C-alpha positions as CSV (number, residue, x, y, z in Angstrom):
1,M,66.3,111.9,108.6
2,S,68.4,109.1,107.6
3,E,70.3,109.0,104.3
4,P,69.6,106.3,101.8
5,S,72.4,103.7,101.5
6,E,73.4,105.1,98.0
7,F,74.1,108.5,99.5
8,K,76.0,107.0,102.4
9,T,78.2,105.1,100.0
10,L,78.7,108.2,97.9
11,S,79.5,110.2,101.0
12,E,82.0,107.6,102.1
13,R,83.6,107.6,98.7
14,I,83.9,111.4,98.8
15,D,85.5,111.2,102.2
16,V,88.0,108.6,101.0
17,L,88.8,110.8,98.0
18,E,89.2,113.9,100.1
19,T,91.6,112.0,102.4
20,R,93.6,110.8,99.5
21,L,93.8,114.3,98.0
22,T,95.0,115.7,101.3
23,F,97.7,113.1,101.5
24,Q,98.7,113.7,97.9
25,D,98.9,117.4,98.5
26,E,101.2,116.9,101.4
27,T,103.3,114.5,99.4
28,I,103.6,116.9,96.5
29,E,104.6,119.7,98.9
30,T,107.3,117.5,100.5
31,L,108.6,116.5,97.1
32,N,108.7,120.1,95.9
33,Q,110.7,121.1,99.0
34,T,113.1,118.2,98.4
35,I,113.6,119.1,94.7
36,T,114.1,122.8,95.6
37,A,116.8,121.8,98.1
38,Q,118.5,119.5,95.6
39,W,118.5,122.2,92.9
40,K,120.2,124.6,95.3
41,Q,122.8,122.0,96.1
42,I,123.3,121.3,92.4
43,D,123.7,125.0,91.7
44,A,126.3,125.4,94.5
45,L,128.2,122.3,93.3
46,T,128.2,123.5,89.7
47,R,129.6,126.9,90.8
48,Q,132.2,125.1,92.8
49,I,133.3,122.9,89.9
50,A,133.5,125.9,87.6
51,A,135.7,127.7,90.2
52,L,138.0,124.7,90.6
53,N,138.2,124.2,86.8
54,E,139.3,127.9,86.5
55,R,141.9,127.4,89.2
56,V,143.3,124.3,87.4
57,Q,143.5,126.2,84.1
58,E,145.3,129.1,85.8
59,A,147.7,126.6,87.4
60,E,148.4,124.9,84.1
61,A,149.0,128.2,82.4
62,Q,151.5,129.3,85.0
63,A,153.3,125.9,85.2
64,P,156.7,125.8,83.6
65,A,156.9,123.9,80.3
66,P,158.2,120.4,80.6
67,S,161.8,120.0,79.7
68,N,163.2,117.1,77.7
69,E,166.1,116.7,80.1
70,R,166.9,113.4,81.7
71,P,166.0,113.1,85.4
72,P,169.1,113.5,87.7
73,H,169.0,109.9,88.8
74,Y,170.1,108.6,85.3
């Protein structure tokens, strides 16, 4: 039995939509993986900046106070 042309067109349209949906699903999954990797990297960099900031603050607290003496070359 052959399908009427309307159904064939509808069937083709459904096939095209299914193909597009599959492609979109793959794209969404790829983007999700990319975003997840970026958030992990952002989190690691944020922790690293916090640690460096803490080290700078400790170094500033331990540094001797600046003196008002003239440098020796004067």
